[in-house]
DRENMI-678225 format. One record per residue (C-alpha): z, y, x. Coordinates in steps of 0.001 Angstrom, whole numbers. Each point is the difference from the previous one (the first is absolute). Layout:
! residues N
<atom Z="Z" Y="Y" X="X"/>
...
This chain:
! residues 400
<atom Z="11599" Y="-12532" X="15938"/>
<atom Z="-1016" Y="3136" X="2093"/>
<atom Z="-1420" Y="-2390" X="3050"/>
<atom Z="-2572" Y="-1435" X="-2506"/>
<atom Z="-3384" Y="331" X="2002"/>
<atom Z="-2545" Y="1626" X="-2144"/>
<atom Z="-2809" Y="-2163" X="1830"/>
<atom Z="1179" Y="-2857" X="-1946"/>
<atom Z="-1394" Y="1926" X="-3069"/>
<atom Z="-3620" Y="489" X="754"/>
<atom Z="-2917" Y="-1922" X="-1605"/>
<atom Z="-3716" Y="752" X="39"/>
<atom Z="-1340" Y="2241" X="-2439"/>
<atom Z="-3864" Y="-258" X="-120"/>
<atom Z="-1235" Y="3507" X="-983"/>
<atom Z="-1857" Y="-1460" X="-3296"/>
<atom Z="2984" Y="-899" X="-1545"/>
<atom Z="1499" Y="3050" X="-110"/>
<atom Z="-735" Y="1462" X="-3475"/>
<atom Z="-1673" Y="3399" X="301"/>
<atom Z="-352" Y="481" X="-3710"/>
<atom Z="1766" Y="-1229" X="-3075"/>
<atom Z="-1378" Y="-2605" X="-2312"/>
<atom Z="-1641" Y="884" X="-3150"/>
<atom Z="2962" Y="-1374" X="-2215"/>
<atom Z="3176" Y="193" X="1354"/>
<atom Z="1457" Y="-3449" X="-906"/>
<atom Z="-3350" Y="-2048" X="1318"/>
<atom Z="1995" Y="235" X="3364"/>
<atom Z="876" Y="-3249" X="1446"/>
<atom Z="3702" Y="-1058" X="-434"/>
<atom Z="1360" Y="-2639" X="2607"/>
<atom Z="3097" Y="-1543" X="-1717"/>
<atom Z="2444" Y="-1184" X="2877"/>
<atom Z="2687" Y="-2034" X="-1723"/>
<atom Z="2313" Y="-2498" X="2194"/>
<atom Z="-2294" Y="-80" X="2993"/>
<atom Z="-2925" Y="-774" X="-2598"/>
<atom Z="-2910" Y="2261" X="194"/>
<atom Z="-2520" Y="114" X="-3243"/>
<atom Z="-2903" Y="2546" X="-839"/>
<atom Z="-100" Y="1966" X="-2983"/>
<atom Z="-1672" Y="3337" X="-1711"/>
<atom Z="2742" Y="2627" X="-487"/>
<atom Z="-699" Y="-269" X="-3936"/>
<atom Z="1855" Y="-3099" X="386"/>
<atom Z="3076" Y="1664" X="1380"/>
<atom Z="2090" Y="-205" X="-3848"/>
<atom Z="-1029" Y="-3733" X="-75"/>
<atom Z="2173" Y="-777" X="3224"/>
<atom Z="3031" Y="1999" X="-954"/>
<atom Z="2908" Y="-1655" X="-1837"/>
<atom Z="1234" Y="2279" X="-3144"/>
<atom Z="3389" Y="578" X="2087"/>
<atom Z="-1779" Y="2506" X="2385"/>
<atom Z="256" Y="3360" X="201"/>
<atom Z="-2910" Y="1861" X="2437"/>
<atom Z="1117" Y="3288" X="1587"/>
<atom Z="-2571" Y="2770" X="495"/>
<atom Z="-469" Y="2706" X="2263"/>
<atom Z="-1014" Y="3329" X="-2370"/>
<atom Z="-732" Y="2361" X="2633"/>
<atom Z="-3394" Y="1938" X="-73"/>
<atom Z="-1978" Y="677" X="2970"/>
<atom Z="-375" Y="3773" X="389"/>
<atom Z="-3066" Y="1621" X="1943"/>
<atom Z="1734" Y="760" X="2896"/>
<atom Z="-2580" Y="863" X="2596"/>
<atom Z="-806" Y="3919" X="-373"/>
<atom Z="-3076" Y="1118" X="2177"/>
<atom Z="248" Y="3456" X="1283"/>
<atom Z="-2846" Y="1801" X="2330"/>
<atom Z="647" Y="2717" X="2284"/>
<atom Z="-2061" Y="2840" X="448"/>
<atom Z="-1284" Y="-1234" X="3480"/>
<atom Z="-1022" Y="-3128" X="-2075"/>
<atom Z="2401" Y="-2287" X="1427"/>
<atom Z="1124" Y="-2503" X="-2794"/>
<atom Z="3674" Y="-828" X="-409"/>
<atom Z="1438" Y="-2656" X="-2201"/>
<atom Z="3927" Y="314" X="-1382"/>
<atom Z="948" Y="-3301" X="-1123"/>
<atom Z="3166" Y="166" X="-2412"/>
<atom Z="2550" Y="-2480" X="367"/>
<atom Z="3240" Y="999" X="-1549"/>
<atom Z="1473" Y="3111" X="-1544"/>
<atom Z="2286" Y="2014" X="2497"/>
<atom Z="1199" Y="2963" X="-2460"/>
<atom Z="332" Y="-577" X="-2595"/>
<atom Z="774" Y="-3886" X="996"/>
<atom Z="-117" Y="-1052" X="-3584"/>
<atom Z="-3674" Y="-1382" X="-739"/>
<atom Z="133" Y="1035" X="-3192"/>
<atom Z="1209" Y="3838" X="423"/>
<atom Z="-2652" Y="181" X="2884"/>
<atom Z="-3043" Y="-839" X="-2095"/>
<atom Z="1535" Y="2638" X="-2561"/>
<atom Z="259" Y="2638" X="2371"/>
<atom Z="-2291" Y="2958" X="-1117"/>
<atom Z="389" Y="2420" X="3181"/>
<atom Z="249" Y="-2291" X="2963"/>
<atom Z="1601" Y="-3105" X="1687"/>
<atom Z="621" Y="-1893" X="3358"/>
<atom Z="-1566" Y="-3429" X="951"/>
<atom Z="633" Y="-2306" X="3084"/>
<atom Z="-3784" Y="-648" X="627"/>
<atom Z="-2127" Y="-1390" X="2657"/>
<atom Z="-2330" Y="2343" X="1541"/>
<atom Z="-3867" Y="-968" X="1207"/>
<atom Z="-1427" Y="2129" X="2746"/>
<atom Z="3458" Y="1748" X="332"/>
<atom Z="-1294" Y="1362" X="3516"/>
<atom Z="-2411" Y="2577" X="-1939"/>
<atom Z="2670" Y="948" X="-2036"/>
<atom Z="2650" Y="2939" X="1732"/>
<atom Z="2061" Y="2276" X="-1383"/>
<atom Z="-2292" Y="1406" X="-3172"/>
<atom Z="181" Y="-1248" X="-3172"/>
<atom Z="-2602" Y="-1886" X="-1798"/>
<atom Z="-1602" Y="1053" X="-3196"/>
<atom Z="-2470" Y="-1997" X="-2639"/>
<atom Z="-1305" Y="1557" X="-3135"/>
<atom Z="-99" Y="-2494" X="-2900"/>
<atom Z="-867" Y="511" X="-3554"/>
<atom Z="1967" Y="-1196" X="-2734"/>
<atom Z="-1127" Y="96" X="-3740"/>
<atom Z="-2301" Y="2836" X="1060"/>
<atom Z="2923" Y="2165" X="1734"/>
<atom Z="-526" Y="345" X="3752"/>
<atom Z="3534" Y="-602" X="2018"/>
<atom Z="393" Y="431" X="4034"/>
<atom Z="2109" Y="-2503" X="1332"/>
<atom Z="1951" Y="626" X="3156"/>
<atom Z="1507" Y="-2635" X="2570"/>
<atom Z="2157" Y="1393" X="2375"/>
<atom Z="2026" Y="-2333" X="2602"/>
<atom Z="3566" Y="238" X="-218"/>
<atom Z="1109" Y="-1916" X="3030"/>
<atom Z="-2504" Y="-1966" X="2843"/>
<atom Z="1973" Y="-3353" X="49"/>
<atom Z="-3060" Y="-1818" X="1105"/>
<atom Z="1024" Y="-3215" X="-1945"/>
<atom Z="123" Y="1828" X="-3599"/>
<atom Z="-513" Y="3709" X="64"/>
<atom Z="1560" Y="1757" X="-3132"/>
<atom Z="-2758" Y="2099" X="-1668"/>
<atom Z="294" Y="2671" X="-2611"/>
<atom Z="-2370" Y="-12" X="-2613"/>
<atom Z="-209" Y="3329" X="-2195"/>
<atom Z="-2323" Y="1175" X="-2656"/>
<atom Z="-782" Y="3184" X="-1761"/>
<atom Z="-66" Y="-1033" X="-3443"/>
<atom Z="3452" Y="-937" X="-1435"/>
<atom Z="-1667" Y="-1888" X="-2973"/>
<atom Z="-987" Y="-2816" X="1702"/>
<atom Z="2576" Y="-2756" X="1578"/>
<atom Z="-108" Y="-1384" X="3185"/>
<atom Z="-1204" Y="-3316" X="-1681"/>
<atom Z="-2962" Y="1764" X="-1350"/>
<atom Z="-799" Y="1608" X="3159"/>
<atom Z="-459" Y="-3203" X="2123"/>
<atom Z="-1562" Y="-1934" X="-2938"/>
<atom Z="-2555" Y="2349" X="517"/>
<atom Z="-266" Y="584" X="3430"/>
<atom Z="1193" Y="-3153" X="1320"/>
<atom Z="-1833" Y="-3356" X="801"/>
<atom Z="1572" Y="-3471" X="-999"/>
<atom Z="900" Y="-1541" X="3307"/>
<atom Z="-1480" Y="-3751" X="-223"/>
<atom Z="1419" Y="-2531" X="2996"/>
<atom Z="-1468" Y="999" X="3452"/>
<atom Z="-1153" Y="-3491" X="1068"/>
<atom Z="-2871" Y="567" X="-3281"/>
<atom Z="-1647" Y="2102" X="2466"/>
<atom Z="-1949" Y="2062" X="-2593"/>
<atom Z="690" Y="3212" X="-1725"/>
<atom Z="1383" Y="180" X="-3521"/>
<atom Z="-2431" Y="-441" X="-2744"/>
<atom Z="183" Y="592" X="-3647"/>
<atom Z="1063" Y="-3176" X="-1111"/>
<atom Z="3206" Y="-63" X="2592"/>
<atom Z="1502" Y="2470" X="-2538"/>
<atom Z="442" Y="-2546" X="-2682"/>
<atom Z="-179" Y="-2943" X="1820"/>
<atom Z="2725" Y="689" X="2587"/>
<atom Z="2396" Y="417" X="-2833"/>
<atom Z="1748" Y="-2659" X="-1666"/>
<atom Z="-513" Y="353" X="-3712"/>
<atom Z="3982" Y="528" X="-448"/>
<atom Z="14" Y="2536" X="2654"/>
<atom Z="2260" Y="2700" X="-1612"/>
<atom Z="2150" Y="1997" X="3106"/>
<atom Z="-1654" Y="2363" X="1937"/>
<atom Z="1029" Y="-449" X="4044"/>
<atom Z="-1938" Y="-2812" X="1990"/>
<atom Z="-2759" Y="119" X="2536"/>
<atom Z="-901" Y="-3397" X="-183"/>
<atom Z="-188" Y="-2413" X="-3125"/>
<atom Z="2436" Y="-2732" X="-623"/>
<atom Z="-3113" Y="-2205" X="9"/>
<atom Z="1398" Y="-3402" X="-1479"/>
<atom Z="-103" Y="1949" X="-3039"/>
<atom Z="-3598" Y="1144" X="-217"/>
<atom Z="-1013" Y="-3494" X="-1171"/>
<atom Z="1749" Y="415" X="-3236"/>
<atom Z="-1642" Y="808" X="-3132"/>
<atom Z="687" Y="697" X="-3804"/>
<atom Z="-1067" Y="-3347" X="-431"/>
<atom Z="2387" Y="-1655" X="2449"/>
<atom Z="2718" Y="2198" X="-1655"/>
<atom Z="-485" Y="-1092" X="-3563"/>
<atom Z="53" Y="-3716" X="1351"/>
<atom Z="3232" Y="565" X="1884"/>
<atom Z="1633" Y="1652" X="-3128"/>
<atom Z="-1449" Y="-2934" X="-2063"/>
<atom Z="2364" Y="-2296" X="1963"/>
<atom Z="2934" Y="2082" X="-444"/>
<atom Z="10" Y="766" X="4171"/>
<atom Z="2194" Y="3534" X="467"/>
<atom Z="-1616" Y="2880" X="1651"/>
<atom Z="1924" Y="2444" X="1928"/>
<atom Z="-721" Y="3023" X="2137"/>
<atom Z="1056" Y="1571" X="2852"/>
<atom Z="-1276" Y="2917" X="2427"/>
<atom Z="-116" Y="-148" X="3721"/>
<atom Z="-2470" Y="2317" X="1291"/>
<atom Z="-2125" Y="-1925" X="2709"/>
<atom Z="-349" Y="2270" X="3307"/>
<atom Z="-2698" Y="-196" X="2585"/>
<atom Z="2443" Y="-2019" X="2287"/>
<atom Z="-1030" Y="-3208" X="-2008"/>
<atom Z="-3141" Y="290" X="2178"/>
<atom Z="1675" Y="462" X="3177"/>
<atom Z="-594" Y="-2797" X="2656"/>
<atom Z="2649" Y="-1524" X="1457"/>
<atom Z="-794" Y="765" X="4022"/>
<atom Z="3044" Y="-1426" X="1194"/>
<atom Z="277" Y="-3672" X="1394"/>
<atom Z="3119" Y="-437" X="-1696"/>
<atom Z="871" Y="1117" X="-3656"/>
<atom Z="3406" Y="1548" X="988"/>
<atom Z="-1994" Y="2628" X="1933"/>
<atom Z="-2208" Y="1403" X="-3344"/>
<atom Z="1343" Y="2753" X="-1985"/>
<atom Z="-302" Y="-738" X="-3709"/>
<atom Z="-1067" Y="2803" X="-1834"/>
<atom Z="1923" Y="1391" X="-2970"/>
<atom Z="-740" Y="-75" X="-3760"/>
<atom Z="1531" Y="1539" X="-2953"/>
<atom Z="696" Y="-1726" X="-3206"/>
<atom Z="1632" Y="-184" X="-3386"/>
<atom Z="1230" Y="-2489" X="-2429"/>
<atom Z="1350" Y="860" X="-3416"/>
<atom Z="3705" Y="-1023" X="-969"/>
<atom Z="-1526" Y="-1882" X="-2938"/>
<atom Z="-2165" Y="-2079" X="2588"/>
<atom Z="2844" Y="-864" X="1686"/>
<atom Z="1918" Y="-1097" X="-3052"/>
<atom Z="-2919" Y="-2093" X="-697"/>
<atom Z="-250" Y="-1787" X="3505"/>
<atom Z="3452" Y="-1491" X="-307"/>
<atom Z="-1275" Y="-2456" X="-2556"/>
<atom Z="-812" Y="-3618" X="435"/>
<atom Z="-3848" Y="483" X="196"/>
<atom Z="-1680" Y="-487" X="3433"/>
<atom Z="-1471" Y="3303" X="1601"/>
<atom Z="-3607" Y="33" X="1444"/>
<atom Z="-884" Y="3311" X="1579"/>
<atom Z="-3535" Y="861" X="55"/>
<atom Z="-753" Y="1361" X="3480"/>
<atom Z="2049" Y="119" X="3337"/>
<atom Z="807" Y="3832" X="-1310"/>
<atom Z="2051" Y="-1704" X="-2984"/>
<atom Z="1393" Y="-2814" X="2191"/>
<atom Z="1501" Y="3113" X="2163"/>
<atom Z="1413" Y="1783" X="-2619"/>
<atom Z="1759" Y="-2883" X="-1529"/>
<atom Z="1555" Y="-1379" X="3367"/>
<atom Z="888" Y="3613" X="627"/>
<atom Z="1953" Y="514" X="-2748"/>
<atom Z="2214" Y="-3063" X="874"/>
<atom Z="508" Y="1710" X="3335"/>
<atom Z="835" Y="3224" X="-1251"/>
<atom Z="2743" Y="-1729" X="-2295"/>
<atom Z="1394" Y="-1642" X="2989"/>
<atom Z="30" Y="3285" X="1635"/>
<atom Z="2041" Y="1890" X="-2760"/>
<atom Z="2296" Y="-2836" X="8"/>
<atom Z="1010" Y="-78" X="3499"/>
<atom Z="98" Y="3762" X="120"/>
<atom Z="-3135" Y="587" X="1954"/>
<atom Z="-1751" Y="2626" X="-1685"/>
<atom Z="768" Y="3467" X="1206"/>
<atom Z="-2474" Y="2254" X="-1619"/>
<atom Z="-3303" Y="-1269" X="-1265"/>
<atom Z="-656" Y="-3381" X="-1285"/>
<atom Z="-2271" Y="-1599" X="2663"/>
<atom Z="-257" Y="-3754" X="1610"/>
<atom Z="-863" Y="-129" X="3637"/>
<atom Z="-2715" Y="-2610" X="1377"/>
<atom Z="2573" Y="-2142" X="1439"/>
<atom Z="2844" Y="416" X="-2658"/>
<atom Z="-408" Y="-3483" X="-963"/>
<atom Z="412" Y="-1546" X="2868"/>
<atom Z="2906" Y="1747" X="1143"/>
<atom Z="2276" Y="398" X="-3096"/>
<atom Z="1663" Y="-3403" X="-1420"/>
<atom Z="-136" Y="-727" X="-3846"/>
<atom Z="559" Y="-3011" X="-1837"/>
<atom Z="-148" Y="2070" X="-3106"/>
<atom Z="-1928" Y="-1407" X="-2888"/>
<atom Z="-3391" Y="1847" X="-1552"/>
<atom Z="1878" Y="750" X="-3197"/>
<atom Z="3283" Y="1389" X="1957"/>
<atom Z="-1992" Y="2381" X="1958"/>
<atom Z="-1987" Y="1184" X="-2855"/>
<atom Z="3208" Y="597" X="-2062"/>
<atom Z="1051" Y="1956" X="3283"/>
<atom Z="-3006" Y="2346" X="-641"/>
<atom Z="599" Y="254" X="-3828"/>
<atom Z="3545" Y="1215" X="723"/>
<atom Z="-984" Y="2168" X="2638"/>
<atom Z="-2702" Y="1839" X="-2862"/>
<atom Z="2917" Y="77" X="-2648"/>
<atom Z="2391" Y="1873" X="2443"/>
<atom Z="-2578" Y="2674" X="1209"/>
<atom Z="-1311" Y="-23" X="-3496"/>
<atom Z="-3769" Y="-675" X="946"/>
<atom Z="-2338" Y="-1930" X="-1784"/>
<atom Z="-2236" Y="-1283" X="3150"/>
<atom Z="605" Y="-702" X="3572"/>
<atom Z="-2043" Y="1927" X="2186"/>
<atom Z="2" Y="-1033" X="3835"/>
<atom Z="-1818" Y="-382" X="3079"/>
<atom Z="-786" Y="-3342" X="2104"/>
<atom Z="-1324" Y="-1079" X="3235"/>
<atom Z="609" Y="-3659" X="-927"/>
<atom Z="-1654" Y="-2459" X="2505"/>
<atom Z="-137" Y="-3503" X="-1562"/>
<atom Z="-829" Y="-2561" X="2917"/>
<atom Z="457" Y="-3690" X="313"/>
<atom Z="3457" Y="-904" X="-644"/>
<atom Z="698" Y="2609" X="-2721"/>
<atom Z="1732" Y="-1558" X="-2932"/>
<atom Z="-1368" Y="1347" X="-3127"/>
<atom Z="2393" Y="1056" X="-2655"/>
<atom Z="-1689" Y="1481" X="-3163"/>
<atom Z="-3621" Y="-1551" X="888"/>
<atom Z="-939" Y="-3201" X="-1243"/>
<atom Z="-3838" Y="-242" X="198"/>
<atom Z="-2371" Y="2624" X="1373"/>
<atom Z="-3532" Y="971" X="-1283"/>
<atom Z="-1806" Y="1640" X="2953"/>
<atom Z="-3224" Y="246" X="1810"/>
<atom Z="-1201" Y="-792" X="3247"/>
<atom Z="1191" Y="1776" X="2754"/>
<atom Z="-970" Y="1369" X="3211"/>
<atom Z="661" Y="-2249" X="3450"/>
<atom Z="3243" Y="1261" X="1766"/>
<atom Z="1015" Y="1998" X="-2752"/>
<atom Z="3349" Y="327" X="-1757"/>
<atom Z="-1293" Y="-893" X="-2764"/>
<atom Z="-598" Y="-3249" X="1236"/>
<atom Z="3138" Y="-390" X="1531"/>
<atom Z="1066" Y="377" X="-3713"/>
<atom Z="-2013" Y="-2900" X="-952"/>
<atom Z="1195" Y="-2192" X="2844"/>
<atom Z="3622" Y="933" X="-1143"/>
<atom Z="-720" Y="-1190" X="-3784"/>
<atom Z="-1933" Y="-3547" X="995"/>
<atom Z="460" Y="-525" X="3880"/>
<atom Z="-2456" Y="-1218" X="2311"/>
<atom Z="-2318" Y="-924" X="-2898"/>
<atom Z="-1319" Y="3282" X="-224"/>
<atom Z="-2501" Y="-1017" X="2833"/>
<atom Z="-1344" Y="-3365" X="-2124"/>
<atom Z="-178" Y="2499" X="-3151"/>
<atom Z="-1866" Y="2662" X="1753"/>
<atom Z="-2425" Y="-2539" X="1760"/>
<atom Z="-597" Y="-1822" X="-3666"/>
<atom Z="-910" Y="3618" X="-1297"/>
<atom Z="-2282" Y="632" X="3245"/>
<atom Z="-1750" Y="-3018" X="-773"/>
<atom Z="-581" Y="91" X="-3528"/>
<atom Z="-1400" Y="3705" X="187"/>
<atom Z="2799" Y="1762" X="-1473"/>
<atom Z="10" Y="4049" X="428"/>
<atom Z="2517" Y="1566" X="2371"/>
<atom Z="2347" Y="3012" X="-137"/>
<atom Z="7" Y="3087" X="-2570"/>
<atom Z="-2917" Y="-875" X="-2256"/>
<atom Z="275" Y="-3604" X="667"/>
<atom Z="1038" Y="-3281" X="-2000"/>
<atom Z="3589" Y="-596" X="-810"/>
<atom Z="2802" Y="-3017" X="435"/>
<atom Z="2729" Y="-1061" X="-2069"/>
<atom Z="2743" Y="-1238" X="2374"/>
<atom Z="2719" Y="-2466" X="-1840"/>
<atom Z="2822" Y="-1749" X="1565"/>
<atom Z="2282" Y="-2309" X="-2006"/>
């Protein structure tokens, strides 16, 4: 697996087919329907008609935070602090609820201009002026730890970044965040704050589409995976084995695990939901084999280095028993899972997903699911004026 050459997953993506803005109506987007090598064109609002009633859709209910924080030094130098994930407290909810200070792993723009001094910014919330301080805790070049503090404990960190932060739209859009992005770069079902990028396959869903799904008795289930900035990280190595997969944190309720053991077919909405479902399987295997030493975590090559013929339900029952033993109501874990051609999907039956960047780990995941047919599928999308990437069109990938 690790010898797979990333150059085999390249294609020519004209700039004109990268969707720089969303459509006026979410469900006006195109939907490419791939089933058993056949390709058909639909509109996303047709999705419910293409699904059988024995289907379960799994949605990632994460919410994108205003992670870009801008500061200006007395010299006039502008510093951007991009919040990646909470460090202390490490729990997302606790960090957002902090009322005096918290620490986050961050990326820092124009870091050479930020020496040992703190950065300050005055903001106003509900007519109250607040001074926000950013101070470096360490100098890790990849992801320095930044301590944020503010002089009014009536406000939480969630309120602080909501006031002073900017929503981080994808870098390949090559434009500034606009007011419309605050609404459209969130799914209509987003709930749990923590992502720095949207689970974009979900951007096409509307209340009307949900109503049609429910009328067909299609089950809707939710998981939470906080999408990290690493989702945009290009693969620069010649072979995929030399690429370090980013870590993302996820939460799945015990009730969801129980529901997943029934006979319905599972269709994750987006690659983040795929990664969550497949990570559940490998977490269970590591628990069964005694490979979990402390935190629940899936390494990027675990699926290829750990032998397992365990069924989906056996794996899910291991997790359910683990939660009952530890008296927890949900699985909280992290994953670096790398899904590449040759991977055997354990919980995923079909996939709803957008069209991904050339030479990306997301494209490797699609190839793992439908094989080299991804080339024909993507060429069809290019030839028929599909819109690509985050604000682009969608696809439903089905295998019998």
